C-alpha positions in Angstrom: 21.6 -32.4 19.4 23.0 -29.6 22.2 20.5 -29.1 24.7 19.9 -25.3 24.4 18.5 -23.9 27.2 14.7 -23.5 27.1 14.8 -19.6 27.1 16.7 -19.4 23.5 14.4 -22.1 22.0 11.3 -20.0 23.2 13.2 -16.3 21.5 13.8 -18.7 18.1 10.8 -20.2 17.9 7.9 -17.7 19.2 5.8 -15.0 17.5 6.2 -15.0 14.1 5.7 -18.9 12.6 7.1 -19.7 9.3 4.3 -21.4 7.5 6.0 -21.9 4.0 9.4 -22.2 2.9 9.8 -22.9 -0.6 12.6 -22.8 -3.3 11.1 -22.4 -6.7 12.8 -22.0 -10.0 11.3 -20.2 -13.0 12.8 -22.2 -16.1 12.0 -19.4 -18.5 13.8 -16.6 -16.8 16.2 -19.0 -14.9 15.8 -17.1 -11.7 15.4 -18.7 -8.3 13.7 -17.3 -5.6 11.9 -18.4 -2.5 8.9 -17.3 -0.3 7.4 -17.5 3.0 4.0 -17.2 4.6 4.2 -15.6 8.1 0.9 -15.4 10.1 -2.0 -16.4 12.2 -5.6 -17.6 12.0 -7.0 -14.3 10.8 -5.7 -11.2 9.0 -2.0 -10.7 8.5 0.0 -8.4 6.0 3.6 -7.2 5.5 4.0 -3.5 5.2 7.8 -2.2 5.8 10.8 -4.2 5.2 14.5 -3.1 6.3 17.6 -4.9 5.7 19.8 -4.3 8.2 24.0 -4.1 8.1 24.6 -7.1 10.0 22.5 -9.0 7.2 19.2 -9.4 9.0 16.0 -7.7 8.1 13.0 -5.9 10.3 9.5 -7.0 9.2 7.2 -4.2 9.9 3.6 -5.9 9.9 -0.3 -5.8 10.7 -2.2 -8.7 12.1 -5.6 -8.9 13.2 -5.0 -12.3 14.4 -4.8 -13.6 18.1 -2.4 -16.7 17.6 0.8 -16.9 15.7 1.7 -13.4 14.3 -1.0 -11.8 16.6 -0.3 -13.7 19.6 0.1 -10.7 21.5 -2.5 -8.4 20.2 -4.3 -5.9 22.4 -7.8 -7.0 20.7 -9.2 -8.5 17.5 -8.9 -5.2 15.2 -5.4 -4.5 13.6 -1.9 -4.3 15.6 1.3 -3.5 14.2 4.2 -5.9 15.1 7.8 -5.0 14.3 10.0 -8.0 14.2 14.4 -8.5 13.7 13.8 -11.8 11.1 16.8 -14.0 9.8 15.7 -15.2 6.2 16.0 -18.8 7.5 12.9 -18.3 10.1 14.6 -17.2 13.3 13.1 -14.6 15.4 15.5 -12.3 17.0 12.5 -10.2 18.8 9.3 -9.1 17.9 7.1 -6.5 19.5 3.4 -5.8 19.3 2.4 -2.2 19.5 -1.4 -1.0 19.4 -4.5 -0.7 21.9 -8.3 -1.8 21.5 -9.0 -0.1 17.9 -7.3 -0.3 14.4 -3.7 0.6 14.4 -1.8 1.0 11.1 2.0 1.2 10.1 2.9 3.4 7.2 6.7 4.0 7.6 9.7 2.5 9.1 13.0 4.1 9.1 16.5 2.8 10.3 18.1 5.8 12.2 21.6 6.7 12.1 22.4 5.0 15.7 20.9 1.8 14.5 17.5 2.8 16.6 14.1 2.0 14.6 11.2 4.7 13.8 7.8 3.9 13.3 4.9 6.0 12.1 1.5 5.1 11.5 -2.1 5.8 12.2 -4.5 4.9 15.3 -7.9 4.7 16.5 -7.3 3.4 19.8 -7.4 4.9 23.2 -5.9 2.6 25.4 -2.8 -0.1 25.3 0.4 1.6 23.8 -1.5 4.7 22.8 -3.8 6.0 25.2 -5.0 9.7 25.2 -7.2 10.5 22.2 -7.9 13.7 21.4 -10.6 12.3 18.6 -11.1 10.8 15.6 -7.8 8.9 14.6 -4.3 10.1 15.4 -0.8 10.0 14.2 1.5 8.0 16.2 5.1 8.0 16.2 7.6 5.3 18.2 11.4 4.9 18.6 12.5 1.5 19.6 16.1 0.5 20.6 18.2 -2.0 18.1 17.2 -4.7 20.3 13.3 -3.8 19.8 13.1 -2.4 23.4 10.6 0.5 23.2 11.9 3.8 23.9 9.2 5.7 23.5 5.8 6.3 21.9 4.0 9.5 20.9 0.5 10.1 20.1 0.2 13.3 17.9 -3.6 14.9 16.8 -6.6 16.9 17.7 -10.2 16.6 17.7 -10.3 16.1 13.9 -9.1 13.2 11.4 -5.2 13.0 11.6 -2.8 10.2 9.8 0.6 9.5 9.9 2.3 8.5 6.4 6.1 9.1 6.6 9.2 10.1 8.3 12.9 11.4 7.7 16.0 11.9 10.1 17.8 15.1 9.6 21.5 14.9 10.1 21.4 16.7 13.5 19.0 13.8 14.7 15.7 15.6 14.2 12.7 13.4 13.1 10.3 14.8 10.6 7.1 13.3 10.5 4.5 13.9 7.6 0.9 13.0 7.3 -2.6 14.5 6.7 -4.8 16.5 9.5 -8.0 18.0 9.7 -7.3 19.0 13.4 -7.0 22.7 14.4 -6.4 22.0 17.7 -3.8 19.5 20.0 -1.0 18.7 18.2 -2.0 20.9 15.2 -2.2 24.4 16.3 -0.8 25.8 12.9 -3.3 27.6 10.5 -5.3 25.1 8.4 -6.3 25.5 4.7 -9.0 22.8 3.7 -10.8 19.4 4.4 -7.5 17.6 5.3 -4.2 19.3 5.0 -0.6 18.0 4.6 1.0 18.3 7.9 4.8 18.2 8.6 6.0 17.9 12.0 9.7 18.2 13.7 10.3 16.2 16.9 13.3 16.1 18.5 15.4 12.8 19.4 13.3 12.3 22.3 10.0 12.5 20.4 8.9 16.2 21.8 7.2 18.1 19.4 9.5 21.2 18.4 7.4 22.6 15.1 4.5 22.0 13.0 2.6 23.4 9.9 0.1 22.2 7.7 0.3 23.0 4.2 -2.7 22.6 1.5 -5.5 24.3 -0.6 -9.4 24.0 -0.2 -9.4 19.9 -0.4 -7.6 17.1 0.6 -4.0 17.1 1.0 -1.5 14.5 2.3 2.3 14.1 2.5 3.7 10.8 1.4 7.6 11.2 1.9 10.1 13.6 3.0 13.5 14.0 1.5 16.4 16.6 2.3 17.5 19.2 -0.3 20.7 21.3 -0.1 18.7 24.2 0.9 15.8 22.6 2.9 13.2 19.6 2.1 11.3 18.0 -0.5 8.0 17.5 0.4 6.1 14.5 -2.0 2.5 15.6 -1.7 -1.0 14.6 -3.2 -3.5 17.7 -3.7 -7.1 17.4 -5.3 -8.0 20.7 -5.8 -6.5 24.5 -6.5 -6.3 27.5 -4.0 -4.4 28.2 -0.6 -1.2 27.1 -1.2 -2.1 24.5 -4.0 -1.2 26.8 -7.4 -2.8 24.6 -9.8 -4.8 21.1 -10.4 -5.3 19.0 -13.7 -8.3 16.8 -12.7 -8.9 14.9 -9.1 -6.0 14.1 -7.2 -2.7 15.2 -8.5 0.8 15.1 -7.4 2.1 18.2 -5.7 5.6 18.7 -4.7 6.8 21.4 -2.5 10.3 22.4 -2.1 10.8 23.9 1.5 13.6 26.6 3.0 14.9 26.3 6.3 12.2 28.0 7.8 9.3 25.9 6.1 8.5 28.4 3.6 7.6 27.1 -0.1 10.4 28.1 -1.8 9.1 26.2 -5.2 6.2 23.9 -5.9 5.1 21.5 -9.0 1.9 19.9 -9.6 1.9 17.0 -12.1 -0.8 15.0 -13.1 -3.6 14.6 -15.2 -7.5 14.3 -15.6 -8.1 11.6 -12.8 -6.2 10.2 -9.5 -2.8 10.1 -9.4 -0.9 8.9 -6.2 2.5 8.5 -4.7 3.3 5.6 -2.6 7.0 5.4 -3.1 10.0 7.6 -3.5 13.5 7.4 -3.4 16.5 9.8 -4.0 19.0 7.8 -6.4 22.8 7.9 -6.7 22.6 10.9 -9.3 20.7 13.1 -6.8 17.3 12.5 -8.5 13.9 12.4 -7.1 12.2 9.4 -8.4 8.6 8.7 -7.2 6.4 5.2 -7.9 2.6 5.4 -7.6 -0.6 4.3 -9.5 -2.7 6.7 -12.0 -5.8 6.7 -13.5 -5.6 9.6 -15.5 -5.4 9.8 -19.5 -4.9 13.5 -19.9 -2.5 16.4 -18.9 1.0 15.0 -18.1 -0.3 11.5 -18.2 -0.3 10.5 -21.9 0.9 7.0 -22.0 -2.4 5.3 -19.7 -2.6 1.3 -20.7 -6.0 0.4 -18.4 -8.1 1.2 -15.7 -5.2 1.9 -13.3 -1.5 1.9 -14.3 1.7 2.0 -12.3 3.4 5.4 -12.4 6.9 6.2 -12.2 7.9 10.3 -12.1 11.4 11.4 -12.0 12.8 15.0 -11.3 16.3 16.0 -11.3 18.6 17.4 -8.3 17.2 20.8 -8.7 13.7 19.5 -8.7 13.1 20.4 -12.5 10.6 17.5 -13.8 11.9 15.0 -16.2 9.8 12.6 -17.1 6.5 10.4 -16.2 5.9 6.9 -17.3 2.8 4.5 -17.1 3.1 0.8 -16.8 0.6 -2.3 -17.0 -1.8 -3.6 -19.2 -5.6 -3.0 -19.8 -7.0 -3.7 -16.7 -6.0 -2.3 -12.8 -2.4 -2.2 -11.3 -0.5 0.1 -9.4 2.9 0.5 -7.6 3.5 0.3 -3.6 7.4 1.2 -3.4 10.3 1.6 -5.6 14.2 0.6 -4.9 17.5 2.0 -6.2 19.4 -0.9 -8.0 23.4 -1.2 -8.0 23.2 -0.6 -11.8 21.1 3.0 -11.7 18.2 1.3 -12.4 14.8 1.2 -10.5 13.1 -1.9 -9.0 9.4 -1.3 -8.5 6.9 -3.8 -6.6 2.9 -3.5 -6.4 0.1 -5.6 -7.8 -1.6 -6.1 -10.8 -4.5 -7.8 -12.7 -3.9 -7.6 -16.4 -2.2 -10.4 -18.5 -1.3 -8.2 -21.5 1.1 -4.9 -21.9 4.2 -5.3 -19.6 2.2 -8.4 -18.1 2.3 -12.0 -20.0 0.7 -14.3 -17.6 -1.5 -14.4 -14.1 -1.2 -16.7 -11.5 -5.0 -16.0 -10.7 -6.5 -12.8 -9.6 -4.6 -9.7 -8.3 -0.7 -10.8 -8.6 2.2 -9.4 -6.7 4.5 -7.3 -9.3 8.0 -6.5 -10.0 9.3 -4.6 -12.6 12.5 -3.4 -13.1 13.5 -0.4 -15.4 16.6 1.5 -16.1 17.5 4.8 -15.4 15.4 6.6 -17.9 12.3 4.4 -17.0 12.7 1.9 -19.9 11.1 -1.4 -19.2 14.2 -4.0 -18.6 11.9 -6.7 -17.2 8.5 -7.3 -15.6 7.3 -10.4 -13.7 4.2 -11.3 -11.4 3.9 -13.9 -9.0 1.6 -15.3 -6.8 -1.0 -17.8 -6.3 -4.7 -18.3 -7.5 -5.7 -15.4 -4.9 -5.5 -11.7 -4.3 -1.8 -11.1 -3.7 0.0 -7.8 -3.5 3.7 -6.7 -2.8 4.1 -3.6 -0.4 7.9 -3.1 -0.1 11.1 -4.1 -2.0 14.9 -4.0 -0.8 17.6 -4.0 -3.8 20.4 -6.9 -2.4 24.2 -5.5 -2.8 24.7 -8.3 -4.8 22.2 -8.4 -6.9 18.2 -9.6 -6.5 15.6 -8.3 -4.3 13.7 -8.9 -1.2 9.9 -7.7 -1.3 7.5 -7.7 1.5 3.5 -8.1 0.7 0.0 -10.2 1.4 -1.4 -13.4 -0.1 -5.1 -14.1 0.6 -6.1 -17.5 1.4 -9.3 -18.4 -0.5 -8.4 -18.4 -4.3 -11.2 -18.1 -6.6 -10.7 -21.5 -7.8 -10.8 -22.8 -3.8 -7.3 -24.2 -4.1 -6.0 -24.3 -0.7 -2.4 -22.9 -0.4 -0.1 -24.9 1.5 1.2 -23.6 4.7 -1.8 -20.7 4.6 -3.3 -20.3 8.1 -5.1 -16.9 7.7 -7.4 -14.9 5.5 -4.6 -13.4 4.3 -0.9 -14.0 5.6 2.3 -11.8 5.5 4.2 -12.8 2.3 8.1 -12.7 2.4 9.8 -13.1 -1.1 13.3 -13.3 -2.5 13.7 -12.8 -6.1 16.6 -12.7 -8.6 17.3 -10.6 -11.3 16.5 -12.3 -14.4 19.1 -10.1 -16.5 21.5 -11.7 -14.3 20.4 -15.0 -14.5 21.8 -17.6 -12.2 24.7 -15.3 -11.6 22.9 -14.2 -8.2 21.9 -16.9 -5.5 19.1 -16.8 -3.2 19.8 -14.6 -0.4 20.4 -15.9 3.0 20.7 -14.4 6.4 24.1 -15.4 7.8 24.3 -18.1 10.1 22.9 -17.7 13.8 25.7 -18.9 16.7 23.6 -20.0 19.5 24.6 -21.9 22.6 25.3 -21.8 26.3 28.1 -21.4 28.9 28.2 -23.7 31.6 30.8 -24.0 34.4 32.8 -27.5 34.2 33.2 -28.0 38.1 29.2 -27.9 38.8 27.6 -28.1 35.4 25.8 -24.5 36.3 25.5 -21.6 34.1 27.8 -18.6 33.7 27.7 -15.2 32.3 30.4 -14.7 30.2 31.4 -12.4 27.7 31.3 -13.8 24.2 32.9 -11.6 21.3 33.3 -12.5 17.6 36.3 -11.2 15.9 37.8 -10.9 12.2 41.1 -12.8 12.1 42.0 -10.7 9.4 41.8 -7.4 10.5 41.4 -8.5 14.2 38.6 -5.9 14.6 35.4 -7.0 16.7 32.3 -7.6 14.7 29.8 -8.4 17.3 29.6 -9.1 21.0 27.3 -10.2 23.7 27.1 -11.9 27.3 25.6 -15.0 28.3 22.2 -14.8 30.5 23.2 -15.3 34.0 19.8 -17.3 34.5 21.0 -20.2 31.9 24.2 -19.1 30.4 22.6 -18.7 26.8 23.4 -16.1 24.1 22.7 -15.7 20.4 25.0 -13.8 18.0 25.0 -13.2 14.5 27.6 -14.9 12.4 29.2 -12.6 9.4 28.2 -14.1 5.7 32.2 -14.7 5.1 35.5 -14.6 6.1 37.6 -16.3 9.3 36.4 -15.4 12.5 37.3 -16.4 15.8 34.7 -16.9 18.7 36.0 -15.6 22.1 34.2 -16.2 25.3 36.1 -15.2 28.8 34.6 -15.2 32.1 36.5 -14.0 35.3 38.0 -16.8 37.3 38.3 -19.3 34.1 40.3 -20.1 31.8 39.2 -18.7 28.5 37.7 -20.5 25.2 38.6 -19.7 21.5 37.4 -21.2 18.1 38.1 -20.2 14.4 35.3 -20.4 12.2 35.4 -20.2 8.3 31.8 -18.7 7.7 31.9 -19.0 4.0 31.3 -23.0 4.7 28.1 -22.2 6.4 25.9 -20.8 3.9 23.2 -23.6 3.8 22.9 -23.4 7.4 20.2 -21.2 9.5 22.4 -21.9 12.5 25.6 -23.5 14.6 25.1 -24.7 18.2 27.6 -24.2 20.8 28.1 -25.6 24.6 31.1 -23.6 26.0 32.6 -25.1 29.1 34.6 -23.1 31.0 37.4 -24.5 33.8 38.2 -22.9 36.9 41.3 -21.3 37.4 43.1 -23.5 39.5 47.0 -23.7 40.0 48.3 -26.6 37.6 45.4 -25.8 35.2 46.4 -25.8 31.6 45.0 -24.9 28.3 46.8 -25.8 24.7 46.4 -23.0 22.3 44.8 -24.7 19.3 45.4 -21.9 17.0 48.8 -21.0 17.2 50.4 -21.5 13.6 54.1 -21.7 12.6 55.6 -22.7 9.2 57.1 -26.2 9.7 60.6 -25.9 11.3 60.3 -22.5 12.3 59.0 -20.6 15.3 57.7 -17.1 14.1 54.1 -16.8 15.1 52.2 -16.4 11.8 49.5 -13.6 11.6 46.3 -16.1 11.7 47.5 -17.0 15.2 47.2 -13.1 16.5 43.3 -13.8 17.5 44.2 -16.6 19.5 47.3 -14.8 20.9 44.9 -11.9 21.7 42.5 -13.9 23.9 45.4 -15.2 26.0 46.3 -11.3 26.3 42.9 -10.5 27.8 42.3 -13.5 29.7 45.4 -12.4 31.6 44.2 -8.6 31.7 41.0 -9.7 32.9 42.9 -11.9 35.8 45.7 -10.1 36.6 47.2 -12.3 39.8 47.8 -15.1 37.3 51.2 -16.3 36.1 51.4 -18.8 33.3 54.4 -21.1 32.1 54.2 -21.1 28.1 55.4 -24.4 27.0 56.1 -25.7 23.8 56.0 -29.3 22.5 56.8 -31.4 19.1 56.1 -34.9 17.9 59.2 -37.4 17.7 60.2 -37.0 14.3 63.6 -35.9 13.9 66.7 -34.8 16.2 65.7 -34.6 19.9 67.8 -31.7 20.2 66.3 -29.6 17.6 62.9 -30.6 18.8 64.0 -29.1 22.4 65.5 -26.3 20.5 62.2 -25.4 18.2 59.8 -25.8 21.4 61.4 -23.5 23.5 61.9 -21.0 20.5 58.1 -21.2 20.1 57.5 -20.8 23.6 59.5 -17.8 23.5 57.8 -16.2 20.3 54.4 -16.6 22.0 55.7 -14.6 25.2 57.7 -12.1 23.0 53.9 -11.5 21.8 52.5 -11.0 25.2 55.2 -8.5 26.7 55.0 -6.5 23.4 51.2 -6.2 24.2 52.1 -4.9 27.9 51.8 -8.0 30.0 54.5 -8.0 32.8 57.5 -10.1 32.5 57.5 -11.6 35.8 54.1 -13.2 35.1 55.5 -15.1 32.4 57.8 -18.3 32.4 58.7 -20.6 29.1 59.9 -24.1 28.7 60.5 -26.2 26.0 59.8 -30.2 26.4 60.4 -31.0 22.8 58.7 -34.6 22.3 59.1 -35.7 25.8 55.3 -34.7 26.9 52.9 -36.1 24.5 49.3 -36.0 24.7 48.6 -38.8 21.7 50.2 -41.6 20.3 53.2 -40.6 17.5 52.3 -43.6 15.9 49.5 -41.8 13.5 49.9 -38.6 11.7 46.6 -37.3 13.7 48.6 -38.1 17.3 51.7 -36.2 15.7 49.6 -33.3 14.7 48.3 -32.9 18.5 51.5 -33.0 20.0 52.6 -30.4 18.0 51.4 -27.4 20.2 51.9 -24.5 22.5 50.1 -24.6 25.6 50.3 -22.6 29.1 49.7 -23.8 32.6 48.7 -21.6 35.5 51.8 -21.5 38.2 50.6 -18.7 40.3 47.4 -17.0 41.5 
């Protein structure tokens, strides 16, 4: 096995320990899925999930543990952990945010430049969140794509203030939504009742630019913020009429506000029934419709399909904000929705928890179960499925995968009612990461895996010491750079994520050294979590040579084929990085056929490589060519493998 530097193994193994990986097949639905339990010895739960363009995920979690997931916990109360994570269990980075009090994560947003924005509520007054004005406060943090904390802001007054959601505008402005009972501190606008819905606009540096309370005499909250063609939609809840709230149907209702550019209410709607109705997830679908998912306990008013004590609730508005319909889902016991995602077929995938074994649920795994439900665009149930353990389980977020299937994040309780121990479980609750197929697609959807990770080190051939080098992945078809990094100076280590498919080239360059290149067909790496590589670079000296392993010609021809361009571009980059180097390009063949023909073929191939370099701007005085035919073999011509090795183009350094 490759002797990877200790820093790399620490990077890949620290923090979020995978406690369980299982591949399970539900024969009745012909659906394959995997699940992982993540955590420490106390309370750990998964709150928010992002799928990044490179195929990795960012997990937003909460921990009360002081080991495993919570090893960097600021106290024995809740802290927030964010981690860039591969589904195979590899951790690229993780960061713990919080103080000695209770710190919660309620929203996680991928910004347009790749940064991350986190929003939540804090009761701490130290650690990452000093400066409490009293009670609880909102907190907002911005992280770089590499997990570095760029800034963290605390917003609040002497009352109770909570952060629930975020939105980024096209100009980079950051909108934060929550609820507030404060009339001082960050909350200077007029207050209306107990807890008001509170909206803030921050600039990209996190500085407060504008804020406003919305509400009536009761308690009001912003659950989500979405763009509208002439302003913003605020998805709120309200529990009493009066003030800005036009009406009320019972206890807590859905209160939808359309704001104009001046944050004035241009239009509002109240949707609900005679009991509590709440919204926990929302989206704008491909048709521009606003779709909301939550929980309802009502049996009257707008809600006339109630099936039990609490139901999953779905509400839809058209792009102009006109109410279209609402539907209830579940059985005769308690359930509710936590999050919703739009599917590629136009339907909706919703997750939450359930206690029922009838209605839309046909079985139970124990006490509360995690619940998946898929509907079409009109809210008709396509399938419903619960899963979990004989314990209290829940799913809090869901992502619909482009190729079909879903990722979901939630929690699993350790102590089942039947006192059955769960293999791999370590705490009171563990975070629960699930990949679930679509029963409608059957086995046509494979389990989701993050593309393989390339991990390795770069060392100097002459002394075995680590080198700082530039490592780049290139698409061999388009010649575009896919990603790049530098090896670490202290140990030469590097980590890169490979694409999920296609032919790519690994390019390693360091000034004063011959380059390294390799082509990899990533389609063959589906079952691998990582590939490991030690790259040994040879110092440039007069007479040092390198075989161009990835130069291709048709048999008996000398025109360079397109798959050779990645290798040739490596040579161009090498010559540009080392402008004093002069080289001889030489062609070589095996010993089959006519010697004179072989000499001519080898020279023509060398000249073809030179022509490519000249076209890329390399001065002709730095390039010479030679055809050696069959006279400089590097292996025996007695075997086909030896003859293949002898058919090559290489270069030799002739001056520096």
